[in-house]
N, CA, C and O of each residue as an XYZ file, in Angstrom:
624
protein
N     206.165     37.300    -18.588
C     205.698     36.955    -17.266
C     204.248     37.436    -17.111
O     203.934     38.590    -17.405
N     203.393     36.559    -16.656
C     201.977     36.862    -16.477
C     201.702     37.129    -15.001
O     202.045     36.318    -14.141
N     201.076     38.283    -14.714
C     200.822     38.653    -13.325
C     199.379     38.398    -12.893
O     199.133     38.159    -11.711
N     198.422     38.444    -13.817
C     197.010     38.198    -13.506
C     196.528     38.991    -12.295
O     196.226     38.412    -11.251
N     196.456     40.285    -12.429
C     196.025     41.165    -11.344
C     194.553     41.526    -11.517
O     194.107     41.836    -12.622
N     193.805     41.485    -10.422
C     192.397     41.872    -10.480
C     192.202     43.257     -9.860
O     193.169     43.897     -9.446
N     190.946     43.716     -9.798
C     190.670     45.066     -9.304
C     191.055     45.229     -7.829
O     191.408     46.329     -7.402
N     190.992     44.166     -7.064
C     191.409     44.245     -5.650
C     192.921     44.451     -5.569
O     193.403     45.273     -4.789
N     193.663     43.696     -6.385
C     195.122     43.879     -6.440
C     195.459     45.313     -6.844
O     196.339     45.937     -6.251
N     194.758     45.835     -7.853
C     194.994     47.209     -8.301
C     194.774     48.202     -7.161
O     195.559     49.134     -6.985
N     193.711     48.001     -6.391
C     193.416     48.904     -5.271
C     194.531     48.818     -4.220
O     195.000     49.840     -3.720
N     194.943     47.611     -3.897
C     196.016     47.411     -2.907
C     197.298     48.089     -3.374
O     197.938     48.809     -2.609
N     197.667     47.861     -4.611
C     198.911     48.421     -5.160
C     198.836     49.947     -5.207
O     199.802     50.629     -4.864
N     197.696     50.480     -5.628
C     197.525     51.932     -5.667
C     197.666     52.522     -4.263
O     198.319     53.550     -4.082
N     197.055     51.872     -3.273
C     197.127     52.355     -1.887
C     198.552     52.324     -1.360
O     199.003     53.281     -0.731
N     199.260     51.237     -1.611
C     200.646     51.111     -1.133
C     201.555     52.078     -1.869
O     202.462     52.657     -1.271
N     201.320     52.259     -3.168
C     202.140     53.191     -3.940
C     201.941     54.623     -3.449
O     202.895     55.401     -3.421
N     200.726     54.978     -3.065
C     200.458     56.314     -2.546
C     201.032     56.511     -1.153
O     201.461     57.611     -0.806
N     201.041     55.450     -0.354
C     201.530     55.539      1.025
C     202.048     54.175      1.450
O     201.266     53.313      1.848
N     203.348     53.970      1.371
C     203.943     52.678      1.702
C     203.750     52.301      3.171
O     203.938     51.143      3.543
N     203.377     53.269      4.001
C     203.168     52.995      5.421
C     201.723     52.633      5.759
O     201.400     52.397      6.923
N     200.856     52.587      4.753
C     199.461     52.238      5.016
C     199.405     50.815      5.578
O     200.153     49.940      5.142
N     198.524     50.596      6.537
C     198.453     49.258      7.112
C     197.341     48.451      6.455
O     196.439     48.998      5.820
N     197.432     47.136      6.624
C     196.478     46.226      5.992
C     195.048     46.472      6.467
O     194.100     46.317      5.697
N     194.892     46.857      7.741
C     193.550     47.102      8.284
C     192.872     48.257      7.550
O     191.674     48.202      7.275
N     193.634     49.296      7.237
C     193.060     50.439      6.532
C     192.643     50.067      5.111
O     191.570     50.458      4.652
N     193.487     49.317      4.423
C     193.137     48.858      3.069
C     191.919     47.938      3.148
O     191.026     48.015      2.304
N     191.882     47.077      4.149
C     190.759     46.153      4.325
C     189.454     46.916      4.530
O     188.421     46.542      3.974
N     189.497     47.997      5.336
C     188.297     48.826      5.539
C     187.827     49.434      4.216
O     186.632     49.450      3.923
N     188.773     49.930      3.425
C     188.412     50.535      2.140
C     187.732     49.534      1.207
O     186.825     49.887      0.454
N     188.187     48.273      1.269
C     187.670     47.249      0.360
C     186.575     46.381      0.972
O     185.972     45.561      0.280
N     186.315     46.558      2.269
C     185.321     45.717      2.935
C     185.777     44.278      3.064
O     184.979     43.352      2.911
N     187.052     44.087      3.343
C     187.630     42.748      3.461
C     188.295     42.601      4.825
O     188.424     43.572      5.572
N     188.712     41.382      5.140
C     189.438     41.117      6.380
C     190.901     41.512      6.199
O     191.462     41.308      5.123
N     191.537     42.082      7.246
C     192.960     42.425      7.159
C     193.841     41.231      6.796
O     194.842     41.391      6.097
N     193.479     40.038      7.264
C     194.272     38.842      6.949
C     194.239     38.534      5.454
O     195.228     38.055      4.899
N     193.112     38.806      4.802
C     193.009     38.585      3.352
C     193.901     39.572      2.597
O     194.518     39.224      1.590
N     193.957     40.797      3.094
C     194.825     41.806      2.469
C     196.283     41.407      2.652
O     197.068     41.475      1.707
N     196.650     40.990      3.864
C     198.027     40.548      4.130
C     198.422     39.417      3.185
O     199.525     39.417      2.639
N     197.527     38.462      2.992
C     197.801     37.331      2.099
C     198.011     37.814      0.661
O     198.923     37.352     -0.024
N     197.174     38.736      0.212
C     197.318     39.280     -1.147
C     198.623     40.057     -1.298
O     199.306     39.929     -2.314
N     198.975     40.868     -0.288
C     200.221     41.640     -0.346
C     201.414     40.683     -0.434
O     202.333     40.909     -1.221
N     201.402     39.630      0.362
C     202.500     38.641      0.318
C     202.597     37.998     -1.062
O     203.697     37.783     -1.572
N     201.449     37.691     -1.668
C     201.464     37.104     -3.016
C     201.996     38.102     -4.040
O     202.737     37.729     -4.949
N     201.615     39.376     -3.890
C     202.112     40.406     -4.805
C     203.624     40.572     -4.667
O     204.313     40.835     -5.653
N     204.135     40.422     -3.467
C     205.592     40.471     -3.248
C     206.266     39.245     -3.858
O     207.306     39.362     -4.508
N     205.673     38.065     -3.648
C     206.245     36.822     -4.201
C     206.257     36.827     -5.722
O     207.196     36.321     -6.338
N     205.211     37.402     -6.339
C     205.133     37.489     -7.810
C     206.012     38.610     -8.355
O     206.121     38.785     -9.568
N     206.635     39.364     -7.460
C     207.482     40.502     -7.799
C     206.711     41.615     -8.506
O     207.244     42.297     -9.381
N     205.447     41.787     -8.111
C     204.693     42.961     -8.530
C     205.115     44.119     -7.622
O     205.406     45.217     -8.097
N     205.143     43.862     -6.323
C     205.680     44.825     -5.360
C     207.140     44.439     -5.155
O     207.442     43.354     -4.656
N     208.037     45.332     -5.541
C     209.469     45.027     -5.489
C     210.132     45.474     -4.188
O     211.007     44.782     -3.667
N     209.716     46.636     -3.659
C     210.283     47.136     -2.413
C     209.468     48.310     -1.909
O     208.610     48.841     -2.614
N     209.750     48.705     -0.684
C     209.072     49.833     -0.059
C     210.128     50.892      0.224
O     211.212     50.578      0.716
N     209.809     52.158     -0.089
C     210.792     53.231      0.053
C     210.210     54.454      0.737
O     209.003     54.692      0.719
N     211.103     55.218      1.337
C     210.760     56.558      1.807
C     211.377     57.536      0.814
O     212.521     57.355      0.397
N     210.639     58.557      0.438
C     211.178     59.571     -0.467
C     211.825     60.654      0.395
O     211.145     61.312      1.183
N     213.122     60.835      0.247
C     213.900     61.778      1.048
C     214.147     63.041      0.223
O     214.470     62.965     -0.962
N     213.994     64.180      0.852
C     214.261     65.448      0.186
C     215.778     65.589     -0.001
O     216.505     65.674      0.989
N     216.271     65.616     -1.246
C     217.719     65.715     -1.472
C     218.324     67.004     -0.912
O     219.511     67.038     -0.585
N     217.521     68.057     -0.800
C     218.028     69.320     -0.257
C     218.427     69.179      1.212
O     219.305     69.897      1.692
N     217.784     68.257      1.920
C     218.110     68.026      3.330
C     219.539     67.528      3.489
O     220.123     67.643      4.566
N     220.103     66.974      2.418
C     221.473     66.467      2.454
C     222.394     67.230      1.511
O     223.460     66.742      1.135
N     221.970     68.427      1.138
C     222.820     69.289      0.326
C     223.003     68.834     -1.102
O     223.919     69.299     -1.781
N     222.167     67.948     -1.574
C     222.272     67.475     -2.955
C     221.372     68.343     -3.827
O     220.256     67.959     -4.177
N     221.883     69.514     -4.166
C     221.072     70.530     -4.842
C     221.148     70.478     -6.366
O     220.346     71.118     -7.045
N     222.099     69.725     -6.909
C     222.266     69.700     -8.365
C     221.818     68.355     -8.919
O     222.333     67.304     -8.537
N     220.846     68.408     -9.828
C     220.365     67.223    -10.521
C     220.832     67.304    -11.965
O     220.651     68.327    -12.625
N     221.431     66.229    -12.452
C     221.954     66.201    -13.822
C     221.612     64.875    -14.484
O     221.448     63.845    -13.830
N     221.511     64.942    -15.811
C     221.373     63.744    -16.619
C     222.590     63.686    -17.530
O     222.946     64.681    -18.161
N     223.221     62.532    -17.598
C     224.445     62.391    -18.387
C     224.251     61.286    -19.422
O     223.964     60.139    -19.081
N     224.413     61.651    -20.677
C     224.395     60.689    -21.774
C     225.814     60.178    -21.941
O     226.761     60.965    -21.967
N     225.969     58.873    -22.053
C     227.299     58.263    -22.111
C     227.431     57.444    -23.390
O     226.611     56.569    -23.672
N     228.468     57.740    -24.152
C     228.773     56.986    -25.367
C     229.942     56.058    -25.058
O     230.953     56.480    -24.496
N     229.793     54.801    -25.430
C     230.826     53.803    -25.145
C     231.455     53.293    -26.437
O     230.884     53.427    -27.520
N     232.627     52.712    -26.303
C     233.384     52.232    -27.449
C     232.621     51.150    -28.212
O     232.356     51.305    -29.404
N     232.272     50.078    -27.547
C     231.562     48.974    -28.185
C     230.599     48.416    -27.154
O     230.983     47.593    -26.324
N     229.360     48.856    -27.202
C     228.351     48.510    -26.190
C     228.229     46.999    -26.005
O     228.097     46.525    -24.877
N     228.272     46.248    -27.085
C     228.058     44.801    -26.993
C     229.105     44.111    -26.118
O     228.803     43.111    -25.467
N     230.307     44.625    -26.097
C     231.376     43.980    -25.331
C     231.692     44.710    -24.025
O     232.698     44.407    -23.384
N     230.871     45.646    -23.629
C     231.125     46.420    -22.407
C     230.022     46.169    -21.370
O     229.446     47.118    -20.839
N     229.730     44.897    -21.082
C     228.655     44.532    -20.164
C     228.894     45.039    -18.744
O     227.949     45.188    -17.970
N     230.143     45.303    -18.404
C     230.445     45.753    -17.041
C     230.215     47.253    -16.851
O     230.135     47.711    -15.711
N     230.109     48.020    -17.914
C     229.943     49.475    -17.793
C     228.673     49.836    -17.019
O     228.757     50.639    -16.089
N     227.494     49.281    -17.356
C     226.313     49.678    -16.581
C     226.422     49.294    -15.103
O     225.907     50.003    -14.239
N     227.076     48.198    -14.817
C     227.258     47.791    -13.416
C     228.189     48.748    -12.690
O     227.967     49.077    -11.524
N     229.228     49.193    -13.377
C     230.154     50.158    -12.779
C     229.458     51.505    -12.567
O     229.688     52.172    -11.558
N     228.608     51.904    -13.517
C     227.852     53.142    -13.362
C     226.909     53.042    -12.163
O     226.788     53.985    -11.382
N     226.246     51.901    -12.023
C     225.296     51.695    -10.935
C     225.985     51.701     -9.564
O     225.344     51.994     -8.555
N     227.263     51.385     -9.523
C     228.006     51.352     -8.255
C     228.414     52.738     -7.751
O     228.841     52.873     -6.604
N     228.289     53.764     -8.587
C     228.650     55.120     -8.174
C     227.529     55.655     -7.284
O     226.387     55.734     -7.737
N     227.814     56.022     -6.042
C     226.759     56.421     -5.102
C     225.875     57.570     -5.579
O     224.679     57.569     -5.288
N     226.407     58.525     -6.284
C     225.631     59.684     -6.745
C     224.694     59.347     -7.907
O     223.783     60.117     -8.211
N     224.912     58.215     -8.548
C     224.080     57.801     -9.684
C     222.798     57.179     -9.148
O     222.833     56.173     -8.439
N     221.668     57.786     -9.491
C     220.379     57.293     -9.019
C     219.714     56.340     -9.998
O     218.965     55.454     -9.586
N     219.974     56.507    -11.280
C     219.364     55.661    -12.300
C     220.372     55.408    -13.414
O     221.182     56.276    -13.739
N     220.315     54.217    -13.993
C     221.127     53.868    -15.161
C     220.185     53.256    -16.185
O     219.478     52.292    -15.890
N     220.178     53.823    -17.400
C     219.308     53.336    -18.459
C     220.133     53.021    -19.702
O     220.934     53.844    -20.146
N     219.937     51.838    -20.259
C     220.508     51.452    -21.542
C     219.537     52.011    -22.584
O     218.369     51.624    -22.607
N     220.006     52.912    -23.441
C     219.099     53.631    -24.337
C     219.421     53.387    -25.809
O     220.537     53.014    -26.168
N     218.411     53.610    -26.649
C     218.587     53.551    -28.101
C     219.154     54.881    -28.578
O     218.988     55.904    -27.913
N     219.808     54.871    -29.704
C     220.352     56.106    -30.266
C     221.864     56.104    -30.246
O     222.495     55.062    -30.066
N     222.439     57.283    -30.433
C     223.883     57.409    -30.516
C     224.579     57.107    -29.195
O     225.689     56.575    -29.178
N     223.924     57.448    -28.092
C     224.518     57.207    -26.779
C     224.125     55.816    -26.300
O     223.084     55.286    -26.690
N     224.957     55.237    -25.462
C     224.676     53.896    -24.953
C     223.877     53.905    -23.673
O     223.022     53.046    -23.462
N     224.152     54.881    -22.811
C     223.509     54.916    -21.500
C     223.104     56.337    -21.134
O     223.697     57.314    -21.591
N     222.082     56.421    -20.301
C     221.655     57.679    -19.707
C     221.622     57.452    -18.211
O     220.993     56.509    -17.732
N     222.311     58.332    -17.459
C     222.290     58.206    -16.006
C     221.734     59.477    -15.379
O     221.895     60.577    -15.908
N     221.081     59.299    -14.248
C     220.557     60.410    -13.453
C     221.469     60.531    -12.238
O     221.723     59.551    -11.538
N     221.960     61.753    -11.997
C     222.973     61.983    -10.965
C     222.562     63.128    -10.049
O     222.056     64.146    -10.520
N     222.772     62.973     -8.758
C     222.585     64.071     -7.795
C     223.900     64.348     -7.095
O     224.541     63.447     -6.555
N     224.293     65.630     -7.116
C     225.508     66.068     -6.426
C     225.201     67.367     -5.680
O     224.137     67.962     -5.849
N     226.141     67.785     -4.868
C     225.942     69.014     -4.094
C     225.960     70.246     -4.989
O     225.182     71.179     -4.788
N     226.854     70.247     -5.981
C     227.029     71.432     -6.821
C     227.817     71.049     -8.064
O     228.095     69.871     -8.290
N     228.178     72.045     -8.873
C     228.919     71.761    -10.107
C     230.310     71.203     -9.812
O     230.843     70.419    -10.598
N     230.891     71.598     -8.699
C     232.203     71.036     -8.338
C     232.071     69.542     -8.045
O     232.937     68.753     -8.423
N     230.993     69.159     -7.375
C     230.741     67.744     -7.115
C     230.506     66.978     -8.402
O     230.959     65.843     -8.549
N     229.797     67.599     -9.331
C     229.557     66.980    -10.628
C     230.873     66.811    -11.392
O     231.126     65.754    -11.971
N     231.698     67.843    -11.392
C     232.995     67.763    -12.072
C     233.862     66.673    -11.453
O     234.553     65.946    -12.166
N     233.829     66.561    -10.144
C     234.586     65.518     -9.449
C     234.093     64.129     -9.864
O     234.893     63.227    -10.117
N     232.789     63.972     -9.929
C     232.211     62.698    -10.354
C     232.631     62.370    -11.785
O     232.979     61.230    -12.093
N     232.597     63.376    -12.651
C     232.970     63.168    -14.057
C     234.437     62.735    -14.176
O     234.766     61.811    -14.920
N     235.309     63.421    -13.427
C     236.745     63.113    -13.505
C     237.108     61.815    -12.790
O     237.787     60.957    -13.354
N     236.658     61.676    -11.563
C     237.146     60.590    -10.706
C     236.318     59.319    -10.734
O     236.794     58.269    -10.303
N     235.098     59.389    -11.227
C     234.290     58.172    -11.314
C     234.097     57.764    -12.768
O     234.537     56.690    -13.178
N     233.439     58.618    -13.549
C     233.205     58.281    -14.954
C     234.509     58.212    -15.738
O     234.677     57.350    -16.600
N     235.428     59.121    -15.436
C     236.697     59.175    -16.160
C     237.555     57.936    -15.992
O     238.464     57.702    -16.789
N     237.288     57.152    -14.987
C     238.080     55.944    -14.721
C     237.454     54.672    -15.276
O     238.025     53.589    -15.147
N     236.279     54.801    -15.895
C     235.621     53.624    -16.459
C     236.102     53.430    -17.894
O     235.832     54.245    -18.777
N     236.813     52.343    -18.099
C     237.357     52.043    -19.425
C     236.223     51.719    -20.387
O     235.326     50.942    -20.057
N     236.259     52.299    -21.550
C     235.241     52.049    -22.564
C     234.308     53.227    -22.784
O     233.575     53.260    -23.772
N     234.328     54.210    -21.859
C     233.517     55.402    -22.066
C     234.270     56.329    -23.017
O     235.385     56.758    -22.722
N     233.655     56.633    -24.156
C     234.278     57.504    -25.148
C     233.977     58.975    -24.876
O     234.861     59.826    -24.968
N     232.712     59.266    -24.537
C     232.333     60.657    -24.318
C     231.079     60.726    -23.455
O     230.339     59.754    -23.303
N     230.873     61.917    -22.898
C     229.670     62.176    -22.113
C     229.070     63.492    -22.572
O     229.761     64.361    -23.103
N     227.764     63.618    -22.356
C     227.041     64.851    -22.649
C     226.120     65.083    -21.460
O     225.250     64.261    -21.172
N     226.312     66.200    -20.774
C     225.610     66.447    -19.522
C     224.545     67.527    -19.668
O     224.775     68.566    -20.287
N     223.383     67.266    -19.091
C     222.305     68.241    -19.013
C     222.044     68.514    -17.536
O     221.755     67.592    -16.774
N     222.145     69.773    -17.133
C     221.889     70.171    -15.754
C     220.451     70.658    -15.650
O     220.000     71.465    -16.462
N     219.739     70.165    -14.650
C     218.340     70.536    -14.431
C     218.283     71.873    -13.704
O     218.903     72.041    -12.654
N     217.544     72.816    -14.257
C     217.370     74.124    -13.619
C     216.252     74.100    -12.587
O     216.370     74.704    -11.521
N     215.172     73.405    -12.905
C     214.032     73.311    -11.992
C     213.288     72.016    -12.279
O     213.100     71.652    -13.440
N     212.868     71.326    -11.239
C     212.092     70.100    -11.398
C     210.625     70.422    -11.182
O     210.239     70.905    -10.118
N     209.816     70.158    -12.179
C     208.393     70.413    -12.094
C     207.689     69.185    -11.541
O     206.777     69.317    -10.724
N     208.090     68.004    -11.966
C     207.495     66.756    -11.489
C     208.566     65.688    -11.468
O     209.321     65.522    -12.426
N     208.621     64.965    -10.363
C     209.546     63.839    -10.240
C     208.876     62.805     -9.364
O     208.579     63.062     -8.198
N     208.640     61.642     -9.926
C     208.015     60.586     -9.143
C     208.379     59.220     -9.697
O     208.833     59.100    -10.834
N     208.178     58.209     -8.896
C     208.420     56.837     -9.317
C     207.121     56.065     -9.475
O     207.149     54.863     -9.738
N     205.989     56.730     -9.321
C     204.702     56.050     -9.417
C     204.412     55.629    -10.853
O     204.742     56.336    -11.806
N     203.790     54.463    -10.983
C     203.321     54.029    -12.294
C     201.805     54.184    -12.333
O     201.164     54.295    -11.288
N     201.240     54.192    -13.514
C     199.795     54.329    -13.667
C     199.157     52.966    -13.394
O     199.474     51.979    -14.058
N     198.259     52.925    -12.417
C     197.516     51.715    -12.072
C     196.139     51.843    -12.715
O     195.503     52.888    -12.577
N     195.656     50.806    -13.419
C     194.339     50.906    -14.048
C     193.264     51.275    -13.022
O     193.273     50.778    -11.896
N     192.346     52.146    -13.422
C     191.271     52.529    -12.523
C     190.280     51.388    -12.383
O     190.134     50.551    -13.274
N     189.605     51.375    -11.244
C     188.637     50.316    -10.977
C     187.404     50.532    -11.837
O     186.956     51.661    -12.034
N     186.871     49.453    -12.336
C     185.719     49.559    -13.221
C     184.506     48.975    -12.580
O     183.431     48.973    -13.179
């Protein structure tokens, strides 16, 4: 898929990625353009699926989700278990599902209140998915950096 993004698109995307609540008038002032031109570009970026959605980043501690874990999942036969990643994605505590290379088939990122919540998830959610052979869990002790931002080329 070809996106054909120019330096103005890069500036718009960088601004929105830094602050999803920024308004078109502010971006227009930064670029010396009309707000209507920015609105038109943003709509095109959404239509081209460059901008996929707008989110608020919520502090998980505010909701008692103090334990962050990564779980490697080995499946019986990955090629014939197309429903496993969808079932993993349906678990509310699962924030990310990745199909990975190597011995394990999937890597998931999970947030729970504590180790009891994690154990419950392992038994009552993962344990009920047919085709999962084994799991290997890594518990995060401290998060130094966590973000969803991608690197946008600098303006030249």
